[in-house]
N, C-alpha and C positions, 0 to 999 in steps of 0.2 A: 875505488867503483868506477871511473872508467873504462881503467885495462878487462875489469868485469864483466860490463856490460858492449867492448867492446869482440873479446872472449866469444861471448855468448848469440849474441851477431857472425860472426864465422862455424861454428860448429853449425847453425843453423843452418847459413850458406850452404853450406860443403854436404848438407844431411838434406839435402832439399823433399825429397820425397818424405821421409821419414814426417821433419819435424810439421808436413800441412799437412800427413795423416793422423798426425799425433792431434795438431790446432781443429782438425775440420770434429775428430773424435772428440776433443772437449767441446766444441760448438752445439755439436749434436742433443751431447749428454743433456747441455746445460741447457740448450731451448724444450726439451722434452719439461723437466722437471721445473722451471717457471712458466712450461704455458700450462702447466697443471698446475701448479703454484698460483699464477694469478688468476685466474678462471675463480680462480675460493674464495680471491682476496675481493672480487668484484662485484662478488654476493655481497660483503660483509661492507666492503672502502666508503670510509667517515668522509665525505663530501655533501657541500649544499642542493636541497635545504633538507639531507641527514646528516650531517658531522655530532649527533649523538646518539648511535647506529650501537654502540659500546655500548649507552646506560636506556635502551629503549627498549622494553618486554613488550606482547603481549600477549593477550589473552581471550579463546576462542576456542568456542567449542566445548561439549561436555557432554560425558558418555555416560547414563542412564539404565539401569537393570531392573528390571522391577518382574515382578514373579506373575504379577496378571498379563501386564503389554509386551511382555518378552523385552530385550533388545532395542534400547534406543540415543538415538544421536545428530545432536546433529552442527558448525558451524556457524551457528548463531544463540546470543542471548539473550536473555530477557537482562532491562536494566537495573528491577530492583534483585534479579540474581545479583548481576555483578559487584552490586552496592556492596553486599552485605560479605562478597569474596573478596575483590579488589581493592576496596572503597576508605581511606587511610591504613593502606601498610607503611611498615613503617620502612622508614626508607625510601620511599618514593618522594618524588618532587611538585610530579602535575601528571596527570593523571587524566585522558580522552575520547571520544568516547565517538563513533564512526561507524554508520551502517554499512554492515558485510555488504552485504548484496547491490551490486552497482552495477547496473548489464549499460550500455553503449543508447547514446538513446541521441531523439533526434533532435539539432541543436541551426533552428537558424535569424535571421533579421526576419522584420514585419516584410512579407510579403517577399522573402527571398530565400533561393533554394534552399535547404537543409539537408546541416550533413550529420554524419552519424561517426557522437563522440563522447570518449568515457569516462560520466562524470565521480565524484567522492561530496558522498556527506561526512562531510567531520563536525565537529560543534567547536567555539569559539579559542580552548586548551591548544586544541592542533595546531596555529597557528603560534603560539611560544613554545609549542613540545621541534618544532622543522624551524630551521632559517630559508623562510622562503625570501628572494629580494620582493621587494614590489614595486614597476616600474610607474605602476601610475595607483591610484586611487590607497583603501584597505582590508583591513582582510573581516570579514564580518563579526559582530560584537554576541555577546550572551541574551544583549536583548533580541533580539533576533533569531539568533536558535532559541532563545527559549517562547517565543511566537510563534516562530514557526514562520518567521519573516522570507519574501520568494525572493532573496538578493545573489547574487552568485558571484566568484570571482573565479575568474577564466586566464589561463594561457596565454604568454604574449603571439603563439601561431595562433591559436582558436582566435584571437583579437585580426588579426589580419584578414583569417579566413573566411570571419564575419563582416568584416567594416574594413576592411585592408588601411587600418593601420592600432596601432598598440594600443598610446592614450586614447583608453573610451567608460571607464569608472563616468557613472551617469546612465551610460545609454540602455537600451534592453535590449536582449535579448529577448526566445522563446524554447521554448526545453519539452518539449508532446502539447506541446499547445499551451505549454503553461509563462506566460512572460515574467518574466525574472531580471533586476534589478541590478548590475554590473558594478559592484562597487568600489572592483579591485582586479588590477593583471600583475601578476606574478609571472617568474620569467619560467623559460619550458621547463620541468621538470625529465630527466632522461630514463625512459621508461626502464632499464637497470632495477631504475631504484621502484620497489615494488609497494613499498609503504608508503607516497607519494605522489606517487604519477595518478597521472589525470587529467583530460585538457579543459577542466574547471569543477569548479567547488562547488558545494551548496550546502545548505544547513541543515544535521545529523535531525535527522527526526527521534523523541522518543515514545516507541509505540504501545502502543497499549494490550496488553492480552492479559487472557487468563492465568495462563501458564506458568508452574514453577519454575523452574527451569527454558525450557524454549523462550526465541524474542530472535530478531532480524541485528545486533548488535555486534563488536565488539568491543577491546579500549587497550590502548597503548598505555606503558606505562612510562613517563619518564624517569628515572632512580637520579637520585644526589650521588655527586663525586666521591668515588669510593666505594662508595658500597656494592657488596658482596649479593652477585644474584641468587646465591645459592640458600641465601638470608633471605632475598624473599618470597623465591621457591619455596620454601621449609614454612616459612609465616601462614601459605595458602595451603597447604596440606594438612597446616593444623588444622585452616577456620572447614576447608573440607571434610575433617574428623570431628570437630563441630557441631556441625550441619548434619554426616548424617548421625549423633546421636541427637539431634532432635527431631530427626526421622523414622527411630527406631519403632517405632510402633507405626508405622507405612511397610507398605512393600517395596518402594523403591529403594536400590540402593547407586551412591555414586562413588563414581572411579572414577581417579587423581590422575593421570596421566605426564605429570612433570612440567602445565603452566603456571608463569606465566612464560612464553617462549622471546627467548632472545634471536638477534637479527638471523645470525650464523644458522641460525635453528628450524626457523623459520626458511631460510631459503631451501633449504635441503628439498623441499618441497615434496617430499612422498610421504604424507600420515596423515591423517585423518582427523575425526572428532573423537576415534574411537577409537585409536593406539598412535600415539605420543612420535616426537623426531629419535632415531636409533643414534648418538649424538658421539658418541666414543661410538660407536662399531664406524662410523664414520670417518673419524680421527685416529686411527686402527691401519683401517682401508686408506687412507694416503698416504696413513705411512709406511704402509708397507710400498705403496710404488712410488717412491720417492728411495728407498730404500734399493727397492730394484734397478729404478734408473742411475742413480750411482754406482754402485759396485758393480753391476755389467759390464760399463763402458769403463769402468777401472781398471777390470781385471785382463779387457783389449792393451786399454795406453798403456799398461805393467806391463808385456811384453810387446809393444811401440818401445819401450821406452830399455827393455833390456836392449834391443836389438839397433839403436841408440849406444849405447857405454858401450857392443862389444867392440866396434871402430873406433873406442878412445879407451881401449883397454894399453895400449904401449903406455896409453900417455898420460894413467896415471900409476906402473909401474916408474915410470924415469920419476916421479913425480913424488911416492913415496920413498925410490932412493935415493930422494934430497930433503928426507926430512919432514918429509909433510904428514899433515896426524886422521889418519880417516874422517876422523869428527869434518873436522877440514875438505878433503876429499867431495863427504857425504852432503856439506850445508851447499857448495858451488853444485853435485850436480842438480841437488833441493832445489833452487831455487832457476838455475835454469827448468827444471820444469814450471818449477811455479810461472813467473813469465809463459812462458809456452800456455800452461793452463790458461791464463789468466787473458790471455787474447783470445783460444779457443772461447774463453767463459762471453767476454767480448759483442764477440761477434752472434754469437747463441743469443744471447739477450738480446742482444735489437732480433733478429730472425722474430723472438717471442714476444717483442707486445708488436711488432709485426704484424705478425703472424695472429694473433690474437681478435687486432684490430678488425683485420679482415674475412677472418668466416666467424667471428663471434656467434652469431648464431648456432655452430655446432656445438659451441658448448654451454651455453645459460641455456636456461628453464628458466620461464616466463613464469611468477604470482602474484598474484596479486589481485587485486575490483576492477576488471578491463576485460575486451573480448580481444582474446592471444587472436584473432585473426588482422586484426587492424595492423596494417602495414606496415608503421611505424614504430610496432612493437613487434614484429618480427624482424627488420629492418634495423633497430637501432643498437650499435653501437658503443662500447664501453670508452671513457675521455682516456686522456692521458695519462689526469692527476686521478681516476679508478684504480688507472694498470699498477700505476709508476712512482715509488714514497723512495724515504730514507730504506725502508722494512725491506721493498724489495732487490734495495737494488742490496744490504748487509747481505737479503737469504744469499744471492748470486754468488756473490763475495766467499758465499761461507762455502758455498756449494761448491766454489773451486776448489779452493783450498783443501776442503778434505777427498778431491775429485785426483786433486799432485798430490799428499800422506798417500791417499795409498797407492797411485801409479808407481809413489817416485823412488818414495821410502827401500825397500823390499833391495828394487835392482840397483839405487846407489851401492844399497850398505853393500851386498854383494861384490858389486867392481870393487870395490873399496879393501875388500877382505881377502881381496890374488895377492899373492907374493909378490916382489916384487923380481925376482931371475923368472922366474914364470913367466907374468906378466909380459916383458925385454925378447925371451926363448920366441912369445908367440901362439905358445903351448895352452890356445885359452883354450 
């Protein structure tokens, strides 16, 4: 093994130009692939307080067509409609109600400066679906939500901005000139975590409405461990059909668009209440991008590998003359190229992490109930835990292996097939 590595080092030193071109080509390919891959992963990364993202689904919006009023849709739902469609679903562990419209509001302490902050109106179950870390105090409870209590949970940064410290449970703030008592303080949420990002949280309001469908609410469902999302979608689809049968003598028609949506579907952000996310199309497009970013560099690297091997045809001929088998020669060439590929892959992976951290605002689309002009949102950066995990590392190694397989196997096999007499004569 030691001699094997020494020989690889010797070859790399004596073909510096080709070696570094190969490493650079591999690094560029892995950089492009992993930048794209991590951009996708950040949108669904399971980090606190959204550690259960793969089990959380969102029900929002409805599309209704009417022969009298035409086509209608809304992103907010009537709470009664939510109960009919999403209540007591099989496989759902918890259900949480939120208000869909959360425009920035002015927040200040009595007699202090007002700051524009992002709110989120949630019920008490919200705190059991997401794993917020409380620095001080507690979440508001069911009694405070049902009584429409003027209580709030604020983030640590909001507390520092308003009071100059984080331990502020029990103190009071004004939200649009309405007094709210702070019951808890939580760690800040990264703005890329759109399901939970806000500067402060207040109780959900169950609005009274005369409509059968329209309202201002959305719902989050926490699935039980191991429950298939398609089984939940199927139940909701059947409920849509049952509601439609109840309305057969009415003019309204309910249009089902594949709700509730997964975190990945919600992250697409290119759909509304009258059209659903095209997740399959998105997956197909991403697969095409990955293939192009792997195959094109592999073709170029294959040419470089063939050029490197041309200088070693005489060596291969000598080894063949002394009885070396073709499979052993191919294996060695493959191993040498694999080491070069992994060096390039490591460089590409490091570069992709640095690139995404520095210019993430060019890649991520911010969705959720907050003001997109907020500097905190615009300047948000993914954390290392959001970008890098063992799955990402495994994908990088897999891409390196595929790149090596495509670029090295054919040139090495062709070089091993040169007859010893031809190789030693130099007529190759």
